[in-house]
C-alpha positions in Angstrom: 41.9 -23.2 -52.6 38.6 -24.4 -50.3 36.5 -22.6 -48.2 35.2 -24.5 -45.1 32.7 -23.3 -43.1 32.3 -24.7 -39.7 28.8 -25.2 -39.0 27.6 -25.0 -34.9 25.2 -26.7 -33.7 22.1 -25.4 -31.6 23.5 -26.2 -28.6 27.3 -24.2 -29.1 25.2 -21.4 -30.0 23.4 -21.4 -26.9 25.9 -22.1 -24.7 27.7 -19.4 -26.4 25.3 -17.3 -25.6 24.9 -17.9 -22.3 28.6 -17.4 -21.6 28.4 -14.0 -23.3 25.1 -12.5 -21.1 27.2 -13.6 -18.1 29.4 -11.3 -18.9 29.3 -8.1 -16.4 30.9 -4.7 -16.1 30.7 -2.5 -13.3 29.1 1.2 -14.6 31.0 3.7 -13.1 28.3 4.8 -11.1 27.0 1.2 -10.0 27.7 2.6 -6.3 25.3 5.3 -6.5 22.6 3.1 -8.2 23.3 1.0 -4.7 23.1 3.4 -2.5 19.8 4.8 -3.8 17.8 1.3 -4.2 19.0 0.4 -0.6 17.6 3.9 0.4 15.0 3.5 -1.2 13.9 0.3 0.0 14.3 1.5 3.7 12.3 4.8 2.7 9.5 2.3 1.5 9.5 0.1 4.6 8.9 3.3 6.9 6.4 4.6 4.4 4.2 1.2 4.7 4.6 1.5 8.5 3.8 4.4 8.4 0.2 3.8 6.1 -0.5 0.4 8.3 -0.2 2.8 11.6 -2.8 5.8 9.8 -5.0 2.8 7.9 -5.3 1.0 12.2 -6.2 4.1 13.5 -8.7 5.1 10.7 -10.5 2.2 12.0 -11.6 0.8 8.7 -12.7 4.2 7.6 -10.9 5.1 3.9 -7.7 7.4 4.4 -5.1 8.4 1.7 -2.0 6.7 1.9 1.6 8.6 1.6 2.6 7.7 -1.7 6.0 5.9 -2.6 9.1 7.5 -4.0 10.5 6.0 -6.9 14.5 5.8 -8.6 14.1 6.5 -11.9 17.2 5.3 -14.0 17.5 7.5 -17.2 19.8 6.6 -19.8 20.2 5.8 -23.7 19.6 1.8 -25.2 23.1 0.0 -24.2 23.9 1.8 -21.3 23.4 -1.2 -18.6 20.2 0.5 -16.7 18.9 -2.7 -16.5 22.5 -4.9 -15.7 23.8 -2.5 -12.8 19.7 -2.7 -11.3 20.2 -6.6 -11.8 23.5 -6.6 -10.1 22.4 -4.5 -7.3 19.0 -6.9 -6.5 20.6 -10.2 -7.0 23.3 -8.4 -4.2 20.2 -7.7 -1.6 18.3 -10.7 -2.7 22.2 -12.9 -1.9 22.2 -10.2 1.7 22.1 -13.1 4.5 21.8 -10.1 6.8 18.0 -8.8 5.5 15.7 -10.4 6.9 13.6 -11.8 4.9 10.2 -9.7 5.4 12.1 -7.4 3.9 13.4 -8.7 0.9 12.1 -6.5 -2.0 8.7 -8.9 -3.6 8.1 -11.0 -0.5 6.3 -8.0 1.4 4.5 -4.9 0.2 8.0 -4.1 -1.6 8.3 -4.8 -5.9 11.3 -3.9 -7.9 10.4 -3.1 -11.2 12.6 -3.0 -14.3 11.5 -1.5 -17.3 13.6 -2.7 -20.3 13.1 0.0 -22.5 10.9 3.1 -22.6 10.0 4.1 -26.2 10.8 7.5 -27.2 7.1 9.8 -27.7 7.0 12.0 -30.3 5.1 15.1 -28.9 4.8 17.4 -31.9 2.0 14.8 -33.3 
């Protein structure tokens, strides 16, 4: 009995991995993540506008700026945190009704994905 081992080219492997990476499952809390992210963007716009008004009123003097809120998404490795956030960000970037100046990353707003957070052993 002969064993035939099929060898795949590097291109075949890369193409297969790319197809695998395109598989996106809808996380049960995706709607909640979407809603919270859009609320955070709206809140951020208001805080930035308020800070700009205060800065103008201070006429160049230093002021303590109002701080921005964050949206922590915590879960175990592989629980679709980054994937879900990427899906929401893609939706936001593709939203034709969003004014260009409100698109995150094009103004003062930045969406930052943290791919992994290492557990710190606090008992040391």
